[in-house]
Rosetta silent file (secondary structure, phi, psi, omega in degrees, C-alpha in Angstrom):
SEQUENCE: MPPEKKTEQDVTGETKPSVKSLRTYQGDVEEAVQKNSFSATTILVAEQKRKEENPETIDTPEDARDRNKFFAMAGGILLILGVLTVASIYYIKSREEIAVLEQTKTLMSFSREKLMPVTDLTRDEFIDSILTEKRAFDLPVNSVLYINVVDKLNKPESIDTLLSLLGPQMPSALKRAFEKEYMLGVYSFEANEPFIILKTKDFPSSYSGMLKWEENMVFDIGRLFSVPEGTAGFVDEAFRNKDLRVLKNDNKKTVLLYSFIDKNTLIITANENVLMAIISKYTVSGQIR
SCORE:     score description
SCORE:     0.000 S_00000001
   1 L     0.000  139.367  176.747  102.681   -2.184   54.200 S_00000001
   2 L   -65.922  144.859 -178.257   99.003   -2.408   53.848 S_00000001
   3 L   -63.895  141.733  179.284   97.735   -5.860   53.422 S_00000001
   4 L   -72.310  143.280  177.401   97.221   -6.876   49.850 S_00000001
   5 L   -70.279  136.729 -179.476   93.665   -7.314   48.654 S_00000001
   6 L   -85.209  142.819  175.835   92.732  -10.873   48.217 S_00000001
   7 L  -113.779  154.938  178.539   91.379  -12.071   44.976 S_00000001
   8 E   -80.971  146.903  177.732   89.131  -14.973   44.321 S_00000001
   9 E  -118.550  142.890  175.070   90.545  -17.952   42.554 S_00000001
  10 L   -85.530 -177.975 -176.634   88.666  -20.390   40.453 S_00000001
  11 L   -64.364  -17.763  179.947   89.224  -24.044   40.707 S_00000001
  12 L   -88.391   -5.468 -179.653   92.089  -23.746   38.225 S_00000001
  13 L    90.837    1.489 -179.574   93.907  -21.367   40.540 S_00000001
  14 L   -81.547  144.672 -178.402   93.501  -18.307   38.242 S_00000001
  15 E   -82.762  135.733  178.721   92.830  -15.001   39.868 S_00000001
  16 E  -113.941  144.914  176.470   89.382  -13.241   39.044 S_00000001
  17 L   -70.126  159.926 -179.282   88.551   -9.566   39.523 S_00000001
  18 L   -67.363  140.279 -179.309   85.967   -8.554   42.113 S_00000001
  19 L   -89.069  122.933  179.954   82.270   -8.664   40.813 S_00000001
  20 L   -68.847  146.552 -178.376   80.462   -5.362   41.114 S_00000001
  21 L   -59.108  153.852  178.679   77.092   -5.465   42.871 S_00000001
  22 L   -60.370  141.087  179.719   73.981   -5.802   40.674 S_00000001
  23 L   -75.800  137.869  176.995   72.657   -2.478   39.305 S_00000001
  24 L  -129.770  165.111  178.538   69.426   -1.230   40.743 S_00000001
  25 H   -61.383  -40.757  178.586   67.187    1.757   40.111 S_00000001
  26 H   -61.403  -43.734  178.850   68.152    3.152   43.481 S_00000001
  27 H   -61.837  -42.186  178.831   71.848    2.734   42.655 S_00000001
  28 H   -61.947  -41.329  178.901   71.437    4.482   39.347 S_00000001
  29 H   -63.197  -44.369  179.847   69.686    7.371   41.050 S_00000001
  30 H   -62.602  -41.361  179.730   72.410    7.640   43.670 S_00000001
  31 H   -64.342  -41.063  178.939   75.121    7.526   40.999 S_00000001
  32 H   -64.609  -38.463  178.565   73.330   10.218   38.979 S_00000001
  33 H   -63.091  -43.150 -179.131   73.044   12.387   42.098 S_00000001
  34 H   -66.380  -42.008 -176.051   76.735   11.974   42.824 S_00000001
  35 H   -74.271  -36.001 -173.006   77.843   12.693   39.232 S_00000001
  36 H  -111.054    3.987  178.139   75.433   15.587   38.538 S_00000001
  37 L    60.677   32.254  176.223   74.945   16.960   41.992 S_00000001
  38 L   -77.740  144.881  172.979   71.104   16.323   41.715 S_00000001
  39 L   -99.462  162.566  178.428   69.116   16.421   44.852 S_00000001
  40 H   -61.779  -34.632  179.535   66.181   14.146   45.601 S_00000001
  41 H   -65.078  -41.632  178.864   63.930   17.189   45.456 S_00000001
  42 H   -60.408  -41.661 -178.921   65.153   18.057   41.942 S_00000001
  43 H   -65.133  -42.661 -179.934   64.380   14.536   40.769 S_00000001
  44 H   -63.606  -40.254  178.178   60.872   14.626   42.267 S_00000001
  45 H   -63.054  -43.836  179.775   60.175   17.983   40.619 S_00000001
  46 H   -62.876  -40.176  179.850   61.346   16.663   37.253 S_00000001
  47 H   -64.987  -42.207  178.565   59.197   13.560   37.614 S_00000001
  48 H   -62.883  -40.726  178.432   56.131   15.620   38.485 S_00000001
  49 H   -62.403  -40.217  179.032   56.751   17.873   35.454 S_00000001
  50 H   -62.447  -39.567 -179.810   56.978   14.829   33.200 S_00000001
  51 H   -67.921  -35.628  179.091   53.651   13.552   34.463 S_00000001
  52 H   -69.066  -37.341 -179.557   52.005   16.908   33.875 S_00000001
  53 H   -74.649  -31.211 -178.791   53.351   17.112   30.312 S_00000001
  54 L  -128.469   71.685 -177.253   52.414   13.502   29.479 S_00000001
  55 L   -66.850  142.723  177.016   49.434   12.643   31.619 S_00000001
  56 L   -86.721  134.634 -179.211   48.381    9.031   31.671 S_00000001
  57 L   -88.320  103.442  179.078   44.783    8.410   30.672 S_00000001
  58 L  -120.482  123.858 -179.546   43.336    6.288   33.366 S_00000001
  59 L   -63.026  132.081  174.249   39.577    5.832   33.526 S_00000001
  60 L   -97.842  163.333  176.806   38.104    7.028   36.738 S_00000001
  61 H   -55.863  -34.446  178.388   34.856    5.674   38.120 S_00000001
  62 H   -64.543  -43.051  178.719   33.205    8.937   37.042 S_00000001
  63 H   -60.447  -43.994 -179.621   34.419    8.448   33.434 S_00000001
  64 H   -61.879  -40.286  179.340   33.110    4.908   33.409 S_00000001
  65 H   -66.083  -41.535  178.234   29.743    6.081   34.696 S_00000001
  66 H   -61.443  -43.209 -179.297   29.570    8.841   32.086 S_00000001
  67 H   -64.676  -41.153  178.368   30.407    6.364   29.344 S_00000001
  68 H   -63.532  -39.018  177.217   27.799    3.917   30.594 S_00000001
  69 H   -62.273  -41.419 -179.580   25.236    6.718   30.681 S_00000001
  70 H   -61.365  -48.395 -179.271   26.086    7.607   27.080 S_00000001
  71 H   -65.368  -36.837  178.251   25.677    4.027   25.862 S_00000001
  72 H   -64.497  -42.490  178.624   22.478    3.648   27.861 S_00000001
  73 H   -65.421  -43.021  179.829   21.066    6.842   26.318 S_00000001
  74 H   -62.347  -43.293  177.892   22.157    5.792   22.826 S_00000001
  75 H   -63.015  -40.187  178.172   20.566    2.371   23.296 S_00000001
  76 H   -63.312  -42.021  178.763   17.387    3.967   24.584 S_00000001
  77 H   -62.885  -44.097  179.044   17.214    6.317   21.590 S_00000001
  78 H   -62.910  -39.593  178.281   17.735    3.423   19.171 S_00000001
  79 H   -63.437  -43.770  179.263   15.043    1.417   20.944 S_00000001
  80 H   -63.240  -42.539  178.380   12.612    4.349   20.745 S_00000001
  81 H   -61.869  -41.020  178.178   13.420    4.838   17.052 S_00000001
  82 H   -62.258  -44.514  178.747   12.831    1.142   16.442 S_00000001
  83 H   -62.994  -42.730  179.650    9.495    1.233   18.237 S_00000001
  84 H   -63.974  -38.447  179.188    8.478    4.377   16.352 S_00000001
  85 H   -63.713  -47.858  179.031    9.461    2.788   13.031 S_00000001
  86 H   -61.932  -42.763  179.759    7.449   -0.347   13.722 S_00000001
  87 H   -63.186  -38.942  179.907    4.527    1.743   14.948 S_00000001
  88 H   -64.624  -44.544  179.357    4.683    3.918   11.826 S_00000001
  89 H   -61.909  -43.830  179.764    4.662    0.890    9.525 S_00000001
  90 H   -62.400  -41.603 -179.594    1.769   -0.612   11.459 S_00000001
  91 H   -63.263  -44.875 -179.457   -0.123    2.695   11.310 S_00000001
  92 H   -62.025  -44.636  179.891    0.403    3.041    7.560 S_00000001
  93 H   -62.926  -41.804 -179.660   -0.705   -0.539    6.967 S_00000001
  94 H   -65.060  -37.332  177.922   -3.735   -0.088    9.174 S_00000001
  95 H   -65.761  -37.398  177.266   -4.656    3.112    7.321 S_00000001
  96 H   -63.030  -42.476  178.484   -4.363    1.239    4.033 S_00000001
  97 H   -63.566  -41.384  178.385   -6.689   -1.441    5.381 S_00000001
  98 H   -63.161  -39.877  178.997   -9.092    1.237    6.592 S_00000001
  99 H   -61.219  -39.207  178.142   -8.910    2.907    3.178 S_00000001
 100 H   -65.248  -41.905  179.933   -9.870   -0.397    1.568 S_00000001
 101 H   -66.357  -33.318 -177.313  -12.734   -0.785    4.034 S_00000001
 102 L   -88.996    0.452  177.733  -13.831    2.797    3.414 S_00000001
 103 L   -58.346  146.080 -177.084  -13.620    2.411   -0.350 S_00000001
 104 L   -48.666  122.408 -179.556  -16.942    3.261   -1.954 S_00000001
 105 L   -75.793  129.956  176.451  -19.233    0.331   -1.342 S_00000001
 106 L  -149.580 -173.126 -170.028  -20.791   -1.038   -4.481 S_00000001
 107 L   -81.278  -12.893 -176.533  -21.988   -4.307   -5.942 S_00000001
 108 L  -152.689  147.795  178.083  -18.693   -5.494   -7.405 S_00000001
 109 L   -63.001  152.165 -177.572  -14.993   -4.897   -6.877 S_00000001
 110 L  -141.452  163.304 -177.300  -13.438   -2.362   -9.209 S_00000001
 111 L   -97.124  -30.879 -178.840  -10.044   -1.161  -10.370 S_00000001
 112 E  -148.644  148.152 -179.617  -10.702    2.549  -10.675 S_00000001
 113 E  -119.316  138.488  176.367  -13.413    4.937   -9.562 S_00000001
 114 E  -125.612  116.033  175.125  -14.712    7.971  -11.367 S_00000001
 115 E   -76.350  130.331 -178.629  -16.944   10.416   -9.549 S_00000001
 116 E  -129.567   94.654  176.343  -19.537   11.771  -11.938 S_00000001
 117 E   -67.142  133.703 -175.847  -21.740   14.606  -10.623 S_00000001
 118 L  -122.610    4.229 -174.686  -24.991   14.661  -12.589 S_00000001
 119 L   -55.972  -42.136 -176.235  -27.041   17.352  -10.865 S_00000001
 120 L  -103.075   11.952 -178.089  -26.529   19.869  -13.679 S_00000001
 121 L   -94.388  141.334  169.665  -26.202   17.391  -16.549 S_00000001
 122 L   -79.640  171.447  179.826  -28.797   16.777  -19.193 S_00000001
 123 H   -61.156  -45.741 -179.560  -29.485   13.222  -20.265 S_00000001
 124 H   -64.026  -39.730  178.569  -27.371   13.566  -23.414 S_00000001
 125 H   -64.522  -37.193  178.338  -24.517   15.149  -21.445 S_00000001
 126 H   -63.652  -47.374  179.318  -24.643   12.299  -18.973 S_00000001
 127 H   -65.009  -39.284  177.115  -24.390    9.664  -21.707 S_00000001
 128 H   -60.902  -38.877  179.835  -21.622   11.657  -23.416 S_00000001
 129 H   -65.418  -40.301  178.334  -19.681   11.700  -20.132 S_00000001
 130 H   -64.153  -44.154 -179.668  -19.972    7.924  -19.780 S_00000001
 131 H   -64.847  -34.953  175.927  -18.784    7.401  -23.353 S_00000001
 132 H   -62.748  -44.157  177.769  -15.830    9.716  -22.725 S_00000001
 133 H   -65.702  -35.871  177.550  -14.820    7.613  -19.725 S_00000001
 134 H   -60.909  -45.811 -178.995  -15.286    4.459  -21.785 S_00000001
 135 H   -69.316  -33.361 -174.791  -12.853    5.680  -24.433 S_00000001
 136 H   -84.675  -15.165 -176.126  -10.325    6.959  -21.878 S_00000001
 137 L   -67.123  120.708 -170.683  -10.295    3.836  -19.692 S_00000001
 138 L  -125.735   20.659  178.953   -6.847    2.312  -20.224 S_00000001
 139 L   -82.862  164.000 -175.597   -6.409   -0.413  -17.612 S_00000001
 140 L   -62.555  171.800  178.210   -5.691   -4.063  -18.582 S_00000001
 141 L   -56.278  143.943 -178.711   -8.269   -6.668  -19.579 S_00000001
 142 L    73.501   15.945  173.547  -10.722   -7.639  -16.807 S_00000001
 143 L   -91.155  154.346 -177.334  -10.384   -4.255  -15.136 S_00000001
 144 E  -124.704  128.045  170.158  -13.450   -2.368  -13.973 S_00000001
 145 E   -98.833  118.161  178.021  -14.080    1.348  -14.018 S_00000001
 146 E   -92.679  117.348  176.519  -16.745    2.230  -11.469 S_00000001
 147 E   -92.952  104.663 -175.979  -18.671    5.326  -12.483 S_00000001
 148 E   -89.397  103.553 -178.047  -19.929    6.702   -9.205 S_00000001
 149 E   -78.522  117.911 -173.224  -22.929    8.850   -9.981 S_00000001
 150 E  -130.028  168.762  176.028  -23.052   11.568   -7.330 S_00000001
 151 L   -95.086 -165.469 -177.474  -24.752   14.836   -6.474 S_00000001
 152 L   -64.657  -25.635 -179.529  -23.164   18.235   -5.810 S_00000001
 153 L   -94.414   12.048 -178.898  -21.939   17.046   -2.402 S_00000001
 154 L    62.486   26.848  173.418  -20.346   13.945   -3.926 S_00000001
 155 L   -96.864  145.723 -177.271  -22.949   11.745   -2.276 S_00000001
 156 E   -54.365  133.303  175.952  -24.377    8.819   -4.285 S_00000001
 157 L   -73.681  155.676 -178.475  -27.330    9.778   -6.416 S_00000001
 158 L   -72.813  160.581  175.879  -30.554    7.859   -5.940 S_00000001
 159 H   -62.091  -32.015  179.301  -31.669    5.031   -8.208 S_00000001
 160 H   -62.983  -42.323  178.945  -34.574    7.275   -9.288 S_00000001
 161 H   -64.349  -44.928  179.266  -32.157    9.900  -10.611 S_00000001
 162 H   -58.580  -48.408 -176.254  -30.111    7.288  -12.457 S_00000001
 163 H   -70.325  -28.191  176.760  -33.159    5.692  -14.102 S_00000001
 164 H   -68.196  -29.553  178.402  -34.631    9.056  -15.034 S_00000001
 165 H   -82.708  -42.658 -175.419  -31.430    9.761  -16.970 S_00000001
 166 H   -88.863  -29.864 -176.090  -30.875    6.330  -18.491 S_00000001
 167 L  -133.491   64.696 -178.157  -34.459    5.115  -18.891 S_00000001
 168 L   -60.751  -24.034  179.717  -36.868    7.986  -19.313 S_00000001
 169 L  -104.965   15.512  176.695  -39.333    5.610  -21.012 S_00000001
 170 L   -68.296  135.614  178.013  -38.883    2.789  -18.521 S_00000001
 171 L   -56.236  140.990 -177.487  -42.259    1.601  -17.157 S_00000001
 172 H   -60.165  -38.830 -179.617  -43.046    3.074  -13.749 S_00000001
 173 H   -63.216  -35.586  178.307  -43.730   -0.357  -12.256 S_00000001
 174 H   -68.149  -42.228  178.117  -40.273   -1.486  -13.313 S_00000001
 175 H   -59.508  -41.598 -177.974  -38.634    1.555  -11.713 S_00000001
 176 H   -70.407  -20.448 -177.252  -40.428    0.863   -8.460 S_00000001
 177 H   -79.801  -13.630 -177.229  -39.262   -2.759   -8.463 S_00000001
 178 E   -88.717  143.772  176.034  -35.585   -1.849   -8.236 S_00000001
 179 E   -75.400  173.631  179.962  -33.709   -1.475   -4.977 S_00000001
 180 E   -73.929  -19.819 -179.108  -31.610    1.583   -4.157 S_00000001
 181 E   -79.338  137.516  176.043  -28.365   -0.324   -4.863 S_00000001
 182 E  -159.279  167.061  176.459  -26.973   -0.147   -8.380 S_00000001
 183 E  -146.559  129.413  175.714  -23.657   -0.012  -10.223 S_00000001
 184 E  -117.369  133.388 -178.407  -22.751    1.742  -13.442 S_00000001
 185 E  -166.202 -172.272  178.017  -19.349    1.120  -14.986 S_00000001
 186 E  -128.951  131.501  178.953  -17.088    0.098  -17.837 S_00000001
 187 E  -107.881  130.423  178.771  -15.558   -3.360  -18.191 S_00000001
 188 E   -89.016  112.021  179.181  -12.273   -3.807  -20.036 S_00000001
 189 L  -131.344 -127.371  173.674  -12.491   -6.925  -22.193 S_00000001
 190 L   -63.336  -31.836  171.530  -11.879   -7.300  -25.904 S_00000001
 191 L  -145.588  163.687  176.845  -13.030   -3.703  -25.939 S_00000001
 192 E   -72.225  125.881 -177.665  -14.236   -1.362  -23.227 S_00000001
 193 E  -129.242  134.759  175.760  -17.938   -2.010  -22.683 S_00000001
 194 E   -69.689  158.887  173.127  -20.434   -0.240  -20.406 S_00000001
 195 E  -150.653  156.786  175.604  -22.545   -2.226  -17.968 S_00000001
 196 E  -132.635  130.322  174.152  -25.384   -1.605  -15.524 S_00000001
 197 E  -116.036  126.665  179.520  -26.139   -3.749  -12.476 S_00000001
 198 E  -125.133  143.917  177.021  -29.508   -3.318  -10.811 S_00000001
 199 E  -105.396  136.347 -178.630  -30.944   -5.019   -7.744 S_00000001
 200 E  -118.364  146.526  176.440  -34.599   -5.961   -7.654 S_00000001
 201 L  -104.639   -0.895 -177.818  -36.946   -6.681   -4.760 S_00000001
 202 L  -146.344   92.743 -175.307  -39.662   -8.082   -6.999 S_00000001
 203 H   -62.019  -48.724 -179.333  -38.486  -10.517   -9.661 S_00000001
 204 H   -56.773  -45.194 -179.848  -41.864  -11.106  -11.415 S_00000001
 205 H   -65.851  -38.283 -179.829  -42.539   -7.368  -11.728 S_00000001
 206 H   -66.188  -43.541 -178.064  -38.976   -6.729  -12.848 S_00000001
 207 H   -65.010  -48.651 -179.960  -39.039   -9.435  -15.492 S_00000001
 208 H   -65.536  -35.123  178.755  -42.384   -8.387  -16.976 S_00000001
 209 H   -66.880  -36.730  177.445  -41.335   -4.739  -16.775 S_00000001
 210 H   -66.202  -37.784  177.105  -38.125   -5.452  -18.714 S_00000001
 211 H   -61.579  -38.049  177.917  -40.131   -7.144  -21.455 S_00000001
 212 H   -70.807  -38.150 -177.798  -42.240   -3.995  -21.765 S_00000001
 213 H   -69.301  -20.544 -179.599  -39.191   -1.727  -21.726 S_00000001
 214 H   -53.709  -30.865 -178.470  -37.668   -3.633  -24.658 S_00000001
 215 H   -62.693  -30.989 -175.867  -39.864   -1.550  -26.962 S_00000001
 216 H  -120.899    6.388 -175.517  -38.014    1.629  -25.942 S_00000001
 217 H   -64.144  -39.883  179.905  -34.763    0.325  -24.556 S_00000001
 218 H   -64.409  -37.996  177.774  -32.774    1.083  -27.701 S_00000001
 219 H   -64.908  -40.098 -175.837  -34.082    4.641  -27.665 S_00000001
 220 H   -74.874  -51.464 -172.404  -33.156    5.047  -23.995 S_00000001
 221 H  -122.805    8.728 -178.359  -29.739    3.359  -23.771 S_00000001
 222 L   -59.476  -41.596 -178.764  -28.935    2.368  -27.354 S_00000001
 223 L   -66.741  -33.036  178.513  -26.405    5.188  -27.783 S_00000001
 224 L   -62.578  -34.704 -178.168  -24.655    4.203  -24.554 S_00000001
 225 L  -105.118   12.877  177.129  -24.057    0.711  -25.983 S_00000001
 226 L    56.915   43.160  179.812  -23.504    1.838  -29.583 S_00000001
 227 L   -83.943  126.913  179.169  -26.562   -0.008  -30.855 S_00000001
 228 L   -64.980  146.447  177.886  -27.274    0.756  -34.522 S_00000001
 229 L   -66.582  147.771  177.973  -30.626    2.299  -35.271 S_00000001
 230 L    80.067   10.795  178.738  -33.237   -0.045  -36.699 S_00000001
 231 L   -67.248  141.093 -177.405  -31.836   -3.114  -34.951 S_00000001
 232 L   -63.749  171.226 -174.029  -34.349   -5.966  -34.724 S_00000001
 233 L   -72.886  172.911 -179.512  -36.077   -6.902  -31.468 S_00000001
 234 L   -71.355  150.095  175.819  -34.841   -8.958  -28.529 S_00000001
 235 E  -134.377  158.815  175.513  -34.804  -12.739  -28.614 S_00000001
 236 E   -75.130  146.851  176.102  -34.302  -15.450  -26.016 S_00000001
 237 E  -155.211  144.478  174.316  -30.906  -17.062  -25.775 S_00000001
 238 E  -110.667  133.517 -178.630  -29.182  -19.438  -23.359 S_00000001
 239 E  -143.325  114.437 -179.509  -25.495  -18.972  -22.736 S_00000001
 240 L    49.766   52.447  175.713  -23.528  -21.025  -20.218 S_00000001
 241 L    66.634   19.367  175.983  -26.629  -21.915  -18.261 S_00000001
 242 E  -117.617  136.250  176.144  -27.861  -18.330  -18.175 S_00000001
 243 E   -86.410  128.361 -176.444  -31.115  -17.148  -19.748 S_00000001
 244 E  -124.801  155.910  164.760  -30.610  -13.980  -21.751 S_00000001
 245 E  -114.037  120.888 -165.629  -32.643  -11.529  -23.735 S_00000001
 246 E  -123.637  139.637  174.357  -30.436  -10.549  -26.654 S_00000001
 247 E  -113.466  124.353 -176.927  -30.481   -7.846  -29.306 S_00000001
 248 E  -116.151  152.864  177.018  -28.476   -8.614  -32.440 S_00000001
 249 L   -86.663 -172.078 -177.241  -27.461   -6.470  -35.407 S_00000001
 250 L   -65.006  -21.908  178.933  -27.862   -7.379  -39.079 S_00000001
 251 L   -91.633   12.971  178.900  -24.710   -9.522  -38.888 S_00000001
 252 L    65.311   23.931  176.693  -26.246  -11.583  -36.060 S_00000001
 253 L   -98.417  134.271 -179.807  -23.777  -10.126  -33.594 S_00000001
 254 E   -66.568  130.460  178.173  -25.047   -9.326  -30.118 S_00000001
 255 E  -119.599  -13.991  177.829  -25.020   -5.588  -29.444 S_00000001
 256 E  -160.931  140.938  176.879  -27.140   -5.434  -26.284 S_00000001
 257 E  -152.885  163.142  169.383  -28.433   -7.955  -23.756 S_00000001
 258 E  -143.101  155.209 -178.426  -29.814   -8.276  -20.271 S_00000001
 259 E  -153.936  137.328  169.318  -30.033  -11.196  -17.891 S_00000001
 260 E   -86.690  101.881 -175.815  -31.349  -11.892  -14.425 S_00000001
 261 E   -77.015  -16.921  166.107  -28.330  -13.757  -13.100 S_00000001
 262 E  -153.075 -176.692 -174.912  -30.297  -14.537   -9.941 S_00000001
 263 L   -69.648   -9.567 -175.949  -33.730  -13.596   -8.594 S_00000001
 264 L  -122.710    2.013 -171.718  -32.416  -10.283   -7.268 S_00000001
 265 E  -134.609  127.466  177.155  -29.839   -9.123   -9.801 S_00000001
 266 E  -116.041  133.958  175.771  -30.157   -7.755  -13.319 S_00000001
 267 E  -121.755  133.080  174.945  -27.169   -7.055  -15.579 S_00000001
 268 E  -119.190  128.547  179.457  -27.330   -5.040  -18.795 S_00000001
 269 E  -157.582 -164.145 -167.728  -24.291   -4.991  -21.079 S_00000001
 270 L   -94.834  -32.325 -177.531  -23.062   -5.330  -24.653 S_00000001
 271 L  -157.793  172.900 -174.197  -22.402   -9.032  -25.300 S_00000001
 272 H   -64.175  -41.656 -177.262  -22.270  -12.528  -23.840 S_00000001
 273 H   -65.043  -40.639  177.273  -18.529  -12.619  -23.084 S_00000001
 274 H   -65.661  -40.481  178.267  -18.638   -9.383  -21.125 S_00000001
 275 H   -57.808  -47.782 -178.611  -21.676  -10.662  -19.240 S_00000001
 276 H   -63.654  -38.059  178.542  -19.834  -13.856  -18.199 S_00000001
 277 H   -64.927  -40.820  178.763  -16.780  -11.862  -17.149 S_00000001
 278 H   -66.786  -42.632  178.464  -18.929   -9.568  -15.008 S_00000001
 279 H   -59.756  -42.137  179.551  -20.743  -12.535  -13.459 S_00000001
 280 H   -60.220  -48.416  179.488  -17.385  -14.108  -12.579 S_00000001
 281 H   -67.823  -36.014  178.536  -16.139  -10.955  -10.860 S_00000001
 282 H   -64.949  -38.281  178.090  -19.519  -10.414   -9.251 S_00000001
 283 H   -67.048  -43.355  178.629  -19.408  -13.948   -7.851 S_00000001
 284 H   -60.486  -34.911  179.218  -15.908  -13.470   -6.481 S_00000001
 285 L   -71.001   -4.671  175.649  -17.169  -10.344   -4.745 S_00000001
 286 L    79.901   22.855 -175.371  -19.595  -12.608   -2.885 S_00000001
 287 L   -88.493  -32.116 -178.872  -22.751  -11.025   -4.222 S_00000001
 288 L   -77.016  126.266 -178.217  -24.489  -14.053   -5.706 S_00000001
 289 L   -91.716    0.000    0.000  -26.336  -15.962   -3.024 S_00000001
């Protein structure tokens, strides 16, 4: 008789069945081969097919380099765009500053500029044009409309041309006493009022010449300042430490005045309050020495 297989006994003397070896991947493969008659070659082919159908995405060094190149290019583009944006803003701001510097130079800062060619205008047409701008000026109080009197090429007209239009009866000596710089405009105050700023190189001649011009000043520029006909003559007046020559209507209201606010500057306008407002802005502009 064949010898009986021995069984293991536990400490209690009970018999235990034999323990099968631990399962391994190799064992499973061998068992599958035995049960299904698979060969090792068949298994390898199947495994290769599975990998081809479901490839694993594993970054290669080339992929990593391509990705790094992409991010580097994207970062470079963003950097260039940032630099261009900053440069554009700087350029625009600099152009704005240049535009301010290139703004028409005149004796006082202004809010709006109106080019007014006068080459083909008669004296009455010129005054009518100024009055039209006066009525149309719609900026807030303390705003200044600069009426830039120009020729056909939009270049500033000479002081001689301006005075020939505004003061045809102005004494010749007075005309010669004025510098080439001048400013004609409208000041927005309680109402829109015209003003004229003239620079003089000879204060004594200018002062005596203005006294002589008083006889015809209303005829020359009275309509520009809406001075009623038949208004009495000029009188001396002091207003806030400024000496004025003032023309008043029948109601004792000032309708025209002029003042040498310093030895080189003459202002002609409609009333004392407008004069003080112009002096204030003129001072801020750094013109009074």
